[in-house]
C-alpha positions as CSV (number, residue, x, y, z in Angstrom):
1,M,0.0,0.0,0.0
2,P,1.5,3.4,-1.0
3,V,2.0,6.0,1.7
4,V,0.3,9.2,0.8
5,P,2.1,12.3,2.3
6,R,0.0,14.6,4.6
7,A,-1.1,18.0,3.1
8,V,1.3,20.6,4.0
9,N,-1.5,22.9,5.2
10,A,-3.5,20.1,7.0
11,S,-3.3,22.0,10.3
12,P,-3.1,25.6,11.3
13,Y,-0.6,24.6,14.0
14,K,3.1,23.7,14.0
15,I,4.1,20.2,15.2
16,A,5.0,21.2,18.7
17,L,5.0,24.3,20.9
18,K,8.5,25.5,22.1
19,S,8.8,24.7,25.9
20,A,9.7,28.4,26.6
21,R,6.6,29.7,25.0
22,F,4.6,27.0,26.6
23,A,5.7,28.1,30.0
24,E,5.2,31.7,29.1
25,L,1.7,31.0,28.2
26,L,1.0,29.0,31.3
27,K,1.9,32.2,33.4
28,T,-0.9,34.2,31.8
29,P,-4.3,34.2,33.4
30,P,-6.3,31.1,32.2
31,K,-9.8,31.3,30.8
32,A,-10.9,28.2,32.9
33,N,-13.9,25.9,34.1
34,I,-13.9,23.0,36.4
35,S,-12.4,20.6,33.8
36,W,-10.1,22.6,31.8
37,G,-7.8,25.5,31.7
38,A,-7.2,27.5,28.5
39,Y,-4.4,29.9,28.0
40,F,-4.4,32.1,24.9
41,A,-2.0,34.7,23.5
42,E,-1.2,36.4,20.2
43,P,1.0,34.2,18.0
44,L,4.7,35.2,17.6
45,T,4.5,34.7,13.9
46,P,1.5,35.9,12.1
47,K,1.3,33.0,9.7
48,Q,1.3,30.0,12.2
49,A,-0.4,29.6,15.5
50,D,0.9,27.2,18.2
51,L,-1.0,24.5,20.3
52,G,0.1,23.0,23.4
53,I,-1.9,20.2,25.2
54,A,-1.2,19.2,28.8
55,V,-2.9,16.1,29.8
56,A,-1.0,14.5,32.8
57,K,-0.7,10.9,33.2
58,K,-1.6,11.4,37.0
59,L,-5.0,12.7,35.9
60,V,-5.6,10.3,33.1
61,K,-4.0,6.8,33.8
62,R,-4.5,5.1,30.5
63,A,-2.5,6.1,27.5
64,V,-5.5,5.4,25.2
65,D,-7.6,7.9,27.3
66,R,-4.9,10.5,27.1
67,N,-4.4,10.1,23.5
68,A,-8.3,10.4,22.8
69,L,-8.6,13.5,24.9
70,K,-5.6,15.0,22.9
71,R,-7.2,14.1,19.6
72,M,-10.5,15.6,20.7
73,I,-8.7,18.9,22.0
74,R,-6.9,19.2,18.6
75,E,-10.1,18.7,16.6
76,L,-12.1,21.3,18.7
77,V,-9.4,23.9,18.7
78,W,-8.8,23.6,15.0
79,Q,-12.4,24.0,14.2
80,A,-12.5,27.0,16.4
81,Q,-9.3,28.5,15.0
82,T,-10.6,28.3,11.4
83,K,-13.7,30.3,12.4
84,T,-12.0,33.0,14.4
85,L,-8.7,34.8,14.6
86,Q,-5.8,32.4,15.2
87,C,-3.9,32.6,18.4
88,D,-1.3,30.6,20.4
89,A,-3.1,28.2,22.9
90,V,-2.4,25.9,25.7
91,I,-5.2,23.7,26.9
92,K,-4.6,21.9,30.2
93,L,-6.7,19.3,32.0
94,R,-7.4,20.3,35.5
95,H,-9.0,17.2,37.2
96,A,-8.9,13.4,37.1
97,V,-11.2,11.5,34.9
98,G,-12.6,8.0,35.2
99,K,-13.1,8.0,39.0
100,N,-16.4,6.1,38.8
101,A,-15.2,3.7,36.1
102,R,-11.7,2.5,37.7
103,G,-9.6,5.0,35.7
104,K,-11.3,4.4,32.4
105,L,-12.7,7.2,30.3
106,R,-16.2,6.5,29.4
107,Q,-18.3,7.9,26.6
108,A,-20.7,10.0,28.8
109,E,-17.6,11.6,30.5
110,L,-15.9,12.3,27.1
111,I,-19.1,14.0,26.0
112,T,-19.0,16.1,29.2
113,L,-15.4,17.1,28.7
114,R,-16.0,18.0,25.1
115,S,-19.0,20.3,26.0
116,K,-16.8,21.9,28.8
117,I,-13.9,22.7,26.4
118,R,-16.3,24.2,23.8
119,E,-17.3,26.7,26.4
120,L,-13.7,27.9,26.7
121,I,-13.1,28.1,22.9
């Protein structure tokens, strides 16, 4: 099966946010609710916005769930960024998930987390 290269402009974000910029954004006041903290700032370069995602292993035990949350965040932020002005963003999970399901992220909880992050974006 041939490998198809990914489109150059598939995402409005660079691959990774530099750690210094990430730390700088975390010092700004967050736009937050119970589940998420969102930090926004004007991009350093006007063409490309950066996205940082912080989902701690301590808060989400299973790698499958952490990766699902990160994919969900990327999707929601990309949708919001295409509609509005682009900005650098760091999204940070603020509380543990899966407490009632032995550490597993369930569909109902995922829907709740999705709606809470939409409030911030």
